[in-house]
C-alpha positions in Angstrom: 39.1 -38.5 131.9 37.2 -40.8 133.7 37.7 -44.9 134.0 34.8 -46.9 134.5 35.4 -50.7 135.7 33.7 -53.2 133.4 32.4 -56.5 134.5 35.8 -58.4 133.6 38.5 -58.3 136.5 40.8 -55.2 135.5 39.2 -54.0 132.5 38.0 -50.5 132.1 35.7 -48.1 130.1 37.8 -45.4 129.5 35.4 -41.9 129.1 37.1 -39.0 127.8 36.2 -35.6 128.5 36.3 -33.4 125.9 37.2 -30.0 126.1 36.5 -27.2 123.6 35.2 -24.0 122.4 33.8 -22.6 118.9 37.4 -24.0 117.4 36.7 -27.3 117.8 38.0 -29.6 121.1 40.8 -31.7 122.6 40.5 -35.2 124.3 43.2 -36.4 126.5 43.5 -40.1 125.1 46.2 -41.2 127.8 47.7 -39.6 131.1 50.4 -41.9 132.6 49.6 -40.2 136.4 45.9 -41.5 135.9 46.6 -44.9 135.1 49.4 -45.4 137.4 47.0 -44.1 140.1 44.8 -47.0 139.2 48.2 -49.8 138.9 46.9 -49.8 135.2 50.3 -50.2 132.3 51.0 -47.9 130.5 50.3 -48.7 126.6 52.5 -46.3 124.6 55.4 -49.1 123.8 53.5 -49.6 120.6 50.4 -48.4 118.7 48.7 -49.9 115.9 46.1 -49.2 113.4 43.5 -51.7 112.0 40.9 -50.8 109.5 38.0 -53.0 108.0 36.5 -52.6 104.6 33.3 -54.0 105.3 30.2 -54.8 107.4 29.7 -58.3 109.3 33.8 -58.6 109.5 34.8 -60.5 112.5 38.5 -60.5 113.9 39.4 -62.7 116.9 39.2 -63.5 119.6 43.1 -62.8 119.7 46.1 -62.3 122.7 49.2 -63.0 123.2 50.9 -65.5 125.3 53.4 -64.8 128.5 55.9 -63.4 128.5 54.8 -61.4 125.3 50.8 -60.9 127.2 49.5 -57.5 125.9 47.8 -55.2 127.4 45.4 -52.7 124.9 43.8 -49.4 125.3 41.6 -49.4 122.2 40.1 -46.6 120.6 37.1 -46.7 118.1 38.3 -44.2 115.3 35.9 -44.8 112.7 32.7 -46.8 112.1 31.0 -49.1 114.5 32.0 -51.8 116.3 30.7 -54.6 118.5 34.1 -55.3 121.0 34.3 -58.2 122.7 36.6 -58.9 125.9 37.0 -62.4 127.2 38.8 -63.4 130.1 40.9 -66.2 129.6 43.3 -66.0 133.3 42.7 -69.2 134.8 43.2 -67.4 138.5 40.7 -64.4 137.5 37.0 -64.1 139.4 36.2 -63.4 135.8 37.8 -66.3 134.1 35.5 -67.5 131.1 33.4 -64.4 131.1 32.9 -61.9 128.5 31.8 -58.5 127.8 30.5 -56.6 124.7 29.9 -53.4 123.9 29.0 -51.6 120.9 31.2 -48.4 120.2 30.7 -45.8 117.6 33.7 -43.3 116.3 33.0 -40.0 117.8 32.1 -41.7 121.4 34.5 -40.5 123.6 35.7 -43.3 125.1 38.1 -45.9 124.7 38.5 -49.7 126.2 41.1 -51.0 128.3 42.0 -54.8 128.2 44.7 -56.1 130.4 47.0 -58.9 129.9 44.9 -61.9 129.6 42.0 -61.2 128.2 41.3 -62.0 124.8 39.4 -59.5 122.2 37.7 -59.3 119.3 35.1 -57.4 117.3 32.4 -57.6 114.8 31.9 -54.6 112.1 28.7 -53.0 112.3 29.6 -50.4 109.6 31.0 -50.6 106.2 33.9 -49.0 106.8 35.3 -49.1 110.7 39.2 -48.3 112.0 40.3 -48.7 115.4 43.8 -47.7 117.3 45.4 -50.0 119.7 48.0 -48.7 122.3 50.2 -51.4 123.6 52.2 -51.8 126.7 54.6 -54.4 124.9 55.7 -54.9 121.0 54.2 -57.9 119.1 55.8 -60.9 118.9 54.4 -63.1 116.2 55.4 -66.5 117.4 53.1 -65.5 121.2 50.1 -64.9 118.8 47.2 -66.9 119.6 43.4 -66.8 120.3 40.3 -68.6 121.0 37.3 -69.1 118.5 34.4 -66.3 118.3 32.0 -69.0 118.5 33.1 -71.3 121.5 30.0 -72.6 123.0 31.9 -72.9 126.4 31.8 -68.3 126.0 28.6 -68.3 124.7 29.1 -65.0 123.1 26.1 -63.3 121.8 27.2 -61.4 118.8 24.5 -59.2 117.4 24.4 -60.3 114.0 26.1 -63.4 112.4 29.5 -62.7 110.2 30.3 -62.8 107.0 33.8 -62.2 106.7 36.5 -64.3 108.9 40.1 -65.0 108.1 40.9 -68.7 108.1 43.0 -68.4 110.9 40.3 -67.3 113.3 38.0 -70.2 111.7 40.8 -72.5 113.4 41.7 -71.2 116.3 41.1 -73.7 119.4 38.3 -73.5 121.8 38.6 -72.3 125.3 38.7 -76.3 126.5 41.4 -77.2 124.2 43.4 -73.8 124.5 46.9 -74.9 125.8 48.4 -73.4 128.7 
């Protein structure tokens, strides 16, 4: 696997390197040594699978507050998503910036999102699914988020969402976010 830095400090695009023959192929999804060499978190504490039933479903932008802040390794295993990371770390050189990537299942890539980045996505296919490898267990009381349409972030979504949860509609803006 090769890790390529994204535009947000500490975030990476993980390029998988399929190896195969006529039988099929193998892709290494995680290597503790490779991650440790770069000082990255071991994202094998919790694994979650999310399935989305319809196109233009928006989830996010979610994160967990310290001390339960999550580092995630995100793998799109079905469909097409516009995946977004937003830097909410006040001391980060990329604070308040976002990056979006259109990711297709079957593409040999994953996204590494360090703690302090909010994550969200818009589904671009009728069905989609992703797997999160996370470095810490989920703590419901630490769950937080910021609005997907926050004017300060000004995320350029590829389409208007049609399905959004009530929770996500009531998330605060970045300016309203309490430390």
